[in-house]
C-alpha positions, 0 to 999 in steps of 0.5 A: 761254841758252848751253845752249839755243843749244848744244842747238839742232838747228842748232848740233848740225848745224853741228858735224856739218857741220864734222866731215864737211867735215874728214873728206871733205877727208882722203878727197880732196885735190880736195875742199877746193879753192876751185874745187871748193867754188865749183862745189858752190855753183853746183850746189846753188843751184837746190835751195837756192832751192826749199828755202828757201821749202819751209821756209816751207811745212813750217813751216805744216804743209804740203808742196809736191811739185810744185816739181820739175814747176814747175821743168821747166814753167818751163824748157820755157816759157822756151825755147818763149816765146823760140824759138817765140813770138819774145819777147825772152829776158828777156820770155820768162823773166819770163813763164815765171816768172810762169806758175810763180808762178801754178802755186804760187798754184793749189796754195795756192788748191786747198788753202785753198779746197777743203780738200784736204790739201797732200800730195794736192793737190801730188801731183796738180799734180806730175803735172799740171805735168809732163804740161803740160811734156811735152806742150808740149815734145813731147820736143824741147829748145831750145838756142842761147841768146845768150851773155849768158844763160849769165852767169846760170848759168855766169858769175861775179861777183867770182870767185863764181858768179852764181847763188850770189850770188842764193841768198845774197841770197834766203836773207838776205831769207827769213831776215829775213822769217821771223824778224822780220816779222808774216807770219813770226810768222803762218807759225809760228803757223799751223804750231803751231796753225792753229785758234788762229791763225784765232781770233786774227785771223790771215789763215790762208788768205791766208798759206798761199796766199802761201807756196805762191805764193812756193814756185812763184816760187822753183821757177820762178826756179830753172828759169830758172837751171837752163836757163842753167847746162845750156844747154838745156831738157828736160821732165824737168828738176827730176825728184826736186828736191822730194825733195832740197829736203824732205830739206834742210829736214827735216835742217835741223831744220824740224818736219814737223808744223809750227811750228818751223824756220829758214832757216839750218838748211835751208842747213846741211842743204843744205851737208851733203847737197851735201858728202856727194854731192861728197866721197863721189863724189871718194872713189869711193863709188857714188851708191847708197851716198851715198843710203843715208848721206843716208837714215840722216842724215835718220833721225838728224836726225828722231830728234834733233829728237824728242829735243830737243823732249822735252828742251824739254818 
């Protein structure tokens, strides 16, 4: 049993993360300061929220490329509902999150009702939702939010960034849901063998719709937090977010073929990516160098997962 734990992808990745953190600490004296680490937690929250539910999506054998566009659309709608329609900011943010959640539902409905492959369906909605965001914004940003709103993205609770608390609670709930509940077992079963799951009496389509709806909700919540953090709204917010989220999920050991994965693995992958970006930046490495290294680590993670799967077999 101990050997199985030792050779788990998450265990190996955690050891790599520790070695990486120590190495980066030697590269810059600013890296391992409390202020810098808490700031990195603040910066990775939006991607983290999306990546956690992206884990669910990929375990089912799917993928969601539209999350960045949903984040951008939610950000724009928050500002428009508040400034143009005159809604109270809380109501505007909640309504914008509801729209983002509905966008996720549309993804799931198209995939299950019409049998469109998730890659194609969410690639199409990526363009659709981004186009809606650009059309609604008309290249104008919304600023001047009340000070209390910035507590969500710029404030602290007990010395820890507010949104990091949200990420921690979100991660705990998602981990418990995936590991201990019937819907969690259904998600794994669907990813392992969708046909067998269907003939076992599981609600395959209903579960997949729920997962994509949750993905839309996570992206929308991240959008409101993003607005609070940067103090403005723009239609290009969230561009490329889907790639960062998918990278964290796959690096964390979730199989791109479905049926395997964990929230803790995704979080470790997220920490590795954010640490690399921050640590190498402090060490003077250019962004393209960091991207190359992350790409190599992702390839290594896929090869490691393949090797571990063969070992288990």
